[in-house]
C-alpha positions in Angstrom: 28.7 75.2 208.4 31.3 75.3 211.2 35.1 75.1 210.6 38.0 74.8 213.0 41.6 75.8 212.5 44.4 75.5 215.0 46.9 78.3 215.8 48.6 79.6 218.9 48.9 82.6 221.2 51.9 83.6 223.4 52.1 83.5 227.1 55.6 84.6 228.2 58.0 82.8 225.9 55.8 79.8 225.3 52.7 79.3 223.0 49.4 77.8 224.0 46.9 76.4 221.6 44.1 78.5 220.2 41.3 77.2 218.0 39.6 79.5 215.6 36.0 78.4 215.2 33.9 79.9 212.4 30.1 79.5 212.1 29.1 80.4 208.5 25.3 80.7 208.4 23.8 81.6 205.0 20.5 83.5 204.9 19.4 86.6 206.7 21.4 89.8 206.9 25.1 89.5 206.4 27.0 90.2 209.7 30.4 89.5 211.3 30.9 88.9 215.0 34.2 88.2 216.7 34.3 86.8 220.2 36.9 85.3 222.5 38.6 88.2 224.3 40.2 89.5 221.1 42.3 92.7 221.6 42.3 95.6 219.1 44.9 94.1 216.7 42.9 90.9 216.4 39.6 92.8 215.9 41.1 94.8 213.1 42.0 91.6 211.3 38.5 91.4 209.9 39.2 94.2 207.3 42.7 92.9 206.5 41.4 89.3 206.0 38.4 90.2 203.8 40.5 92.5 201.6 43.2 89.8 201.3 40.6 87.2 200.3 39.1 89.5 197.7 42.4 90.5 196.2 43.5 86.9 196.1 40.5 86.0 193.9 38.2 84.5 196.5 34.5 85.6 196.7 32.7 84.6 199.9 28.9 84.2 199.7 26.9 86.6 202.0 26.4 85.1 205.4 26.1 85.7 209.1 29.7 84.9 210.3 30.5 84.3 214.0 34.2 83.8 214.9 35.2 82.4 218.3 38.8 82.3 219.6 38.9 79.4 222.0 39.7 79.3 224.9 37.4 82.4 225.2 38.6 83.4 228.7 42.2 84.4 227.7 43.1 87.7 226.1 44.6 87.4 222.6 46.7 90.0 220.8 48.6 89.2 217.6 48.3 89.8 213.9 49.3 86.1 213.5 45.6 85.1 213.6 45.1 86.6 210.1 46.1 83.5 208.2 44.3 80.9 210.2 41.2 83.1 210.2 41.3 83.4 206.4 41.7 79.7 206.0 38.9 79.0 208.5 36.6 81.4 206.5 37.5 79.6 203.2 36.8 76.2 204.8 33.4 77.3 206.3 32.4 78.8 202.9 33.2 75.5 201.2 36.1 76.9 199.1 38.6 74.5 200.8 37.8 70.9 201.7 36.4 70.5 205.2 39.2 68.4 206.6 42.1 70.0 204.6 43.4 72.1 207.5 42.8 69.6 210.3 46.1 68.9 212.1 47.9 71.9 210.8 49.0 74.9 212.9 48.8 78.2 211.1 50.2 81.6 211.8 50.9 84.8 209.8 49.8 88.3 209.1 48.0 89.2 205.8 48.5 92.3 203.8 45.6 93.7 201.8 47.0 92.2 198.6 47.1 88.7 200.1 50.8 88.5 200.9 51.8 86.7 204.1 54.0 88.7 206.4 56.3 87.4 209.1 55.1 87.6 212.7 56.8 87.3 216.1 56.6 84.0 218.1 56.8 81.5 215.3 59.4 79.4 217.1 57.2 78.8 220.2 54.3 78.0 217.8 56.5 75.3 216.1 57.4 73.8 219.4 53.7 73.8 220.4 52.8 72.1 217.0 55.4 69.4 217.6 54.2 68.8 221.2 50.6 68.6 220.0 51.4 66.0 217.3 50.2 68.2 214.5 50.5 67.3 210.8 52.5 70.4 210.0 53.0 74.1 210.3 51.9 76.6 207.7 53.7 79.9 208.2 55.1 82.9 206.3 58.1 82.3 204.1 60.2 84.8 206.1 59.6 82.8 209.3 60.6 79.5 207.7 64.3 79.4 208.8 63.2 80.3 212.3 60.7 77.4 212.5 63.1 75.0 210.8 65.2 74.6 213.9 62.5 72.5 215.5 62.7 68.8 214.5 59.8 66.4 214.3 57.2 68.7 212.6 57.0 69.4 208.9 57.2 73.2 208.1 55.5 74.6 205.0 56.2 78.2 204.1 54.2 80.3 201.7 54.4 83.9 200.6 50.7 84.4 199.5 47.3 83.4 200.8 46.5 81.8 197.4 49.4 79.4 197.8 48.1 78.2 201.2 44.6 77.7 199.8 45.9 75.8 196.8 48.1 73.6 199.0 45.2 72.8 201.3 42.9 72.1 198.4 45.5 69.8 196.9 46.0 71.7 193.7 49.5 73.0 194.4 52.5 71.4 196.2 54.5 73.0 199.0 57.8 71.2 199.9 58.6 71.1 203.6 61.5 73.3 204.7 64.7 71.3 205.6 65.2 71.2 209.4 67.2 69.7 212.2 70.8 68.8 211.1 71.5 72.2 209.6 70.4 73.9 212.8 72.6 71.7 215.0 75.6 72.3 212.7 75.0 76.1 212.8 74.7 76.0 216.6 78.1 74.3 216.8 79.9 77.0 214.9 82.1 79.4 217.0 81.2 83.0 216.6 83.3 85.6 218.5 83.7 89.3 218.6 86.6 91.7 219.2 89.8 90.3 220.7 91.3 90.9 224.1 94.7 91.1 222.4 93.7 94.7 221.4 93.4 95.7 225.1 96.8 97.1 226.1 97.9 96.5 229.7 95.1 95.8 232.2 96.3 92.3 233.0 94.6 92.3 236.3 91.3 93.2 234.7 91.8 90.5 232.1 92.3 88.0 234.8 89.1 89.1 236.5 87.3 88.7 233.1 88.7 85.2 232.8 87.6 84.2 236.3 84.1 85.7 235.7 83.7 83.9 232.4 85.0 80.6 233.8 82.5 80.5 236.7 79.7 82.7 235.2 80.3 85.3 237.9 79.0 88.9 237.8 81.6 91.5 237.4 82.0 95.2 238.3 84.9 97.3 236.8 85.9 100.5 238.6 88.3 103.0 237.1 88.8 106.5 235.8 87.5 107.7 232.4 89.5 106.3 229.5 91.0 103.3 231.4 89.3 100.8 229.1 86.3 99.6 231.2 83.9 99.7 228.3 86.5 98.2 225.9 87.1 95.3 228.2 83.4 94.7 228.9 82.5 94.6 225.2 85.0 91.8 224.7 83.5 89.6 227.3 81.5 87.4 224.8 84.7 86.6 223.0 86.0 84.5 226.0 82.7 82.8 226.7 82.1 79.2 225.4 79.7 79.0 222.4 76.0 78.4 223.0 75.0 74.8 223.1 72.1 73.8 220.9 69.5 73.9 223.8 70.8 77.3 224.9 70.6 78.6 221.3 67.0 77.4 221.2 66.2 79.2 224.4 67.7 82.5 223.3 66.1 82.3 219.8 62.7 81.7 221.4 63.0 84.9 223.5 64.0 87.0 220.5 61.2 85.4 218.4 58.7 86.4 221.0 60.2 89.9 221.3 60.0 90.3 217.5 63.7 90.9 217.2 64.6 88.2 214.7 65.4 89.5 211.2 63.3 88.1 208.3 64.9 84.8 207.3 67.0 84.5 210.4 67.4 81.1 212.0 69.0 80.0 215.2 70.9 82.6 217.2 74.5 81.3 217.7 76.2 84.3 219.4 75.8 84.8 223.1 73.6 87.9 223.6 75.3 91.2 224.6 72.9 93.8 225.7 74.0 97.3 226.7 71.0 99.5 227.6 71.4 103.2 228.2 71.2 104.4 231.8 68.0 106.2 231.1 66.1 102.9 230.6 63.0 102.4 232.7 62.4 99.6 235.2 59.9 98.0 232.7 62.4 98.3 229.9 65.0 96.5 231.9 63.0 93.7 233.6 60.1 93.5 231.1 56.4 94.4 231.4 54.0 96.8 229.7 50.2 96.5 229.1 50.9 93.4 227.1 54.1 92.1 228.8 57.2 91.8 226.7 60.7 90.5 227.6 63.0 93.2 229.0 66.7 93.6 228.6 67.6 91.1 231.3 65.7 88.4 229.4 67.2 89.5 226.0 70.6 88.9 227.7 69.6 85.4 228.8 72.6 83.0 228.4 74.7 86.1 227.6 76.0 89.4 229.0 74.1 92.4 230.4 76.4 95.3 230.4 75.5 98.4 232.4 77.9 101.3 231.8 78.0 104.2 234.2 76.2 102.0 236.8 75.5 104.7 239.4 73.7 106.8 236.7 70.9 104.3 236.5 67.8 105.0 238.6 68.1 103.3 241.9 64.6 101.7 241.6 65.6 100.3 238.2 68.8 98.8 239.7 67.0 97.3 242.7 64.7 95.4 240.3 67.8 93.4 239.3 68.2 91.8 242.7 65.6 89.0 242.4 66.5 88.0 238.8 70.2 87.9 239.7 69.3 85.4 242.4 66.7 83.2 240.7 67.6 83.5 237.0 64.0 84.4 236.0 61.6 87.3 236.4 57.8 87.2 236.9 55.8 90.1 235.5 52.4 90.2 237.1 49.6 92.3 235.7 45.8 92.4 236.3 45.1 90.4 233.2 47.9 87.9 233.4 51.2 86.9 235.0 54.1 85.7 232.8 57.6 84.5 233.7 60.6 85.2 231.5 64.0 83.5 231.8 66.8 85.8 232.9 70.0 83.8 233.5 72.6 86.4 232.5 76.1 87.5 233.5 76.0 91.1 234.8 79.0 93.2 233.8 79.0 96.7 235.0 81.4 99.7 234.9 81.6 102.8 237.0 83.9 105.7 237.9 85.2 105.7 241.5 83.8 109.1 242.2 81.7 111.8 240.4 84.6 113.4 238.7 86.1 110.0 237.9 89.7 110.6 239.0 89.8 109.4 242.6 92.1 106.5 241.8 94.1 108.2 239.0 97.5 109.1 240.2 98.0 111.5 237.3 94.9 113.6 237.9 93.6 115.4 241.0 90.1 114.4 242.3 88.0 117.4 243.1 85.2 115.5 244.9 84.6 115.9 248.6 84.2 112.8 250.8 80.5 113.6 251.0 80.2 113.7 247.2 81.9 110.3 247.0 79.7 108.9 249.7 76.6 110.1 248.0 77.8 108.8 244.6 78.5 105.3 245.9 75.3 105.3 247.9 73.4 105.1 244.7 74.3 101.4 244.7 72.7 99.5 247.6 74.7 97.0 249.6 72.4 94.1 248.7 72.9 94.8 245.0 76.7 95.0 245.3 76.7 91.8 247.3 75.2 90.1 244.3 78.1 91.1 242.1 80.8 88.5 242.7 83.9 90.4 241.5 84.6 94.1 241.7 88.1 95.1 240.5 89.9 98.3 239.8 90.9 99.3 236.2 93.6 101.9 236.6 94.6 104.4 234.0 96.9 102.9 231.3 100.5 104.0 231.5 102.2 105.3 228.4 104.5 102.3 228.3 101.6 100.0 227.8 99.9 102.3 225.2 103.1 102.5 223.1 103.8 98.8 223.2 102.6 96.5 220.5 99.7 94.0 220.9 101.0 91.8 223.7 99.5 89.7 226.5 96.8 87.1 226.4 94.4 86.9 223.5 90.7 86.0 223.6 91.6 82.6 222.2 94.0 81.9 225.0 91.5 83.1 227.6 88.7 81.1 226.0 90.7 77.9 226.1 91.2 78.3 229.8 87.5 79.2 230.3 86.3 76.1 228.3 88.6 73.8 230.4 87.2 75.2 233.6 83.6 75.0 232.4 84.2 71.4 231.4 85.3 70.5 234.9 82.2 72.2 236.3 79.9 70.5 233.8 81.3 67.1 234.9 81.1 68.0 238.6 77.5 69.3 238.5 76.2 66.8 236.0 73.7 65.3 238.4 72.7 68.6 240.1 70.7 71.7 239.0 73.8 73.8 238.9 75.5 74.9 235.7 78.5 76.8 237.0 80.3 77.8 240.2 78.3 81.0 240.4 75.2 78.9 241.1 76.5 77.1 244.2 74.6 77.4 247.4 73.7 75.6 250.6 74.9 72.1 251.0 76.5 72.0 247.5 78.7 75.0 248.5 79.9 73.2 251.6 80.6 70.0 249.6 82.5 71.5 246.7 84.3 74.3 248.6 85.8 72.5 251.6 88.5 74.4 253.4 91.6 73.2 255.3 92.6 74.5 258.7 94.9 77.1 257.3 92.4 78.3 254.7 89.7 78.5 257.4 91.9 80.7 259.5 92.7 83.0 256.6 89.1 83.4 255.6 88.0 84.0 259.2 90.5 86.8 259.4 89.3 88.4 256.2 85.6 88.2 257.2 86.4 89.8 260.6 88.7 92.5 259.2 86.5 93.5 256.3 83.1 93.0 258.0 81.9 90.8 255.2 78.3 89.8 254.9 77.2 86.2 254.6 76.5 86.7 250.9 80.0 88.2 250.4 81.5 85.1 252.2 79.6 82.9 249.8 80.8 84.9 246.8 84.4 84.5 247.9 84.1 80.7 248.2 82.5 80.6 244.7 85.3 82.7 243.2 88.0 80.7 244.9 86.4 77.5 243.5 86.6 79.0 240.0 90.2 80.1 240.5 91.1 76.5 241.6 89.3 75.1 238.5 91.3 77.4 236.2 94.5 76.0 237.8 93.3 72.4 237.6 93.1 72.0 241.4 90.4 70.1 243.1 91.3 71.5 246.6 90.9 75.1 247.6 94.2 76.6 248.8 94.8 79.8 250.7 96.2 81.4 247.6 92.9 80.8 245.8 91.0 82.5 248.7 93.5 85.4 248.8 93.0 86.1 245.1 89.2 85.8 245.5 89.2 88.4 248.4 91.4 90.6 246.2 88.7 90.5 243.6 86.3 92.3 245.8 87.8 95.8 246.3 84.5 97.4 247.5 84.7 95.2 250.6 87.8 97.0 251.8 87.4 99.8 254.4 87.4 103.3 252.8 
């Protein structure tokens, strides 16, 4: 007898359909053959599945068993094939009605005792099941909340193999997990971190953060040790608008594929904030490996990637950021497959102005030679710095600011201004592929960043005096557009351009 059960495998952050076919031929010597380009973790499922079946009270008659994972020309590696394989064996052996599992998508790892364990990638599987018009999804109980964010497909959760078999045999009921409205309500909640009110002084840096958040610009903070660069950077998510439902779904799907969702976790509502150590490898940052996995830039999708001590990162690792910063995605090509991961993130970086850190500190003496400083800054290439819209100085905090109480603008104040500016941009770019001012390019840049005669003269002088590249020129226009949006101005004024130029301190002659 032949049985077929539907499941899915991952390619990038999406799932593609896989059918488990089992040929159960009684007579002759018992044997088990698994074909269909199954990797080691899938081949090992044989022993897990048979032990789980035995310990769940099922006794399979001896037979020659051939298992095919179709399509057979694509490599498959996941323990999620355990549950559909067990159900397919029970169906082929006649212990479950032949058509009971038809139309269901299954996924889950089995323990030797028959318990069903959670697996990565259930959210993409739920999306696939809905797109395929399936009858429902049978998954581990710990993955239920994750799958419930997808509307239009019934989700049935079980904790043991025996439950699944009884449900498919019609002897036990499983109620669908509630979905949809709860997920949207959760996505609408505001979740914020530490407050900018706790940052004393540094009003110029706060202004730069507000501009960066309003236009989704990349930001580099330069200053001596202890000036608050890291403290400021870690508060960036508190001024960003909350994730929309579609953005939450994108982020949750990436974390699901990476196996970073906690058991029972549903939709991710907070904008990601990733802060990898400077010893991270190129593959850890952009993704890759024998079996490609999302890197830190994809885990920061729709959020913030914070690189502290930027010049301490390997130069090759930093250069790998250039293409994702431009295109919002990264393609990992391997001999066996090529996958693309989304990577639309805001880059926030911090660095000292020199190796000793005190070049710009009026209270401390810098001991670095000009050659030391040049070598230190040369670790960051010009093309990479050109892709960072704002680079601003964060000076040492004077005692007066430290001794003062909590004054200045709070995250709530800054967030209100950011939301207003983002709303203007959302309306302006509603019929375009752009989301924010940082995305502007080509004809759209000329359309939305028109300059008057006086503004043209000012910007021409700045470009000539500072020797700005074409990319730096574009960055200045984008920043000025955001500053104008924060002020509620449709036209770009010279004052907006002047502040934008002032937000790029590394463009100034040494």
